[in-house]
C-alpha positions, 0 to 999 in steps of 0.5 A: 894149772887151769886155763884161767891160771895160765892166762893170769900168769901170762897177763902178769908176765906181759905187764911186767915186760910192758913196765920194763919196756916203758921205763927203758923208753923213758931212759932212751935218748934216741927218739926212734928207739924211744918210739920202738920201746913205747910201741912194744910196751903198748902192745904188751899192755894190750896183750896183758889186758886181753889175757886178763879178760880171758882169765876172768871168763874162766875158759876151759878146754873145748 
């Protein structure tokens, strides 16, 4: 598996996790829990986007 493939795989995993946390936040009744889950989802989305950009750069071993 190439480095780009690894980044793409990581990006997909993080995007799926972000979606799960976002949906859980929408179902949460406690405002603090909703905020925590929303923050987790936002961080995972940011990390997913970053991993996607890294995959697009085709970085290889140094």
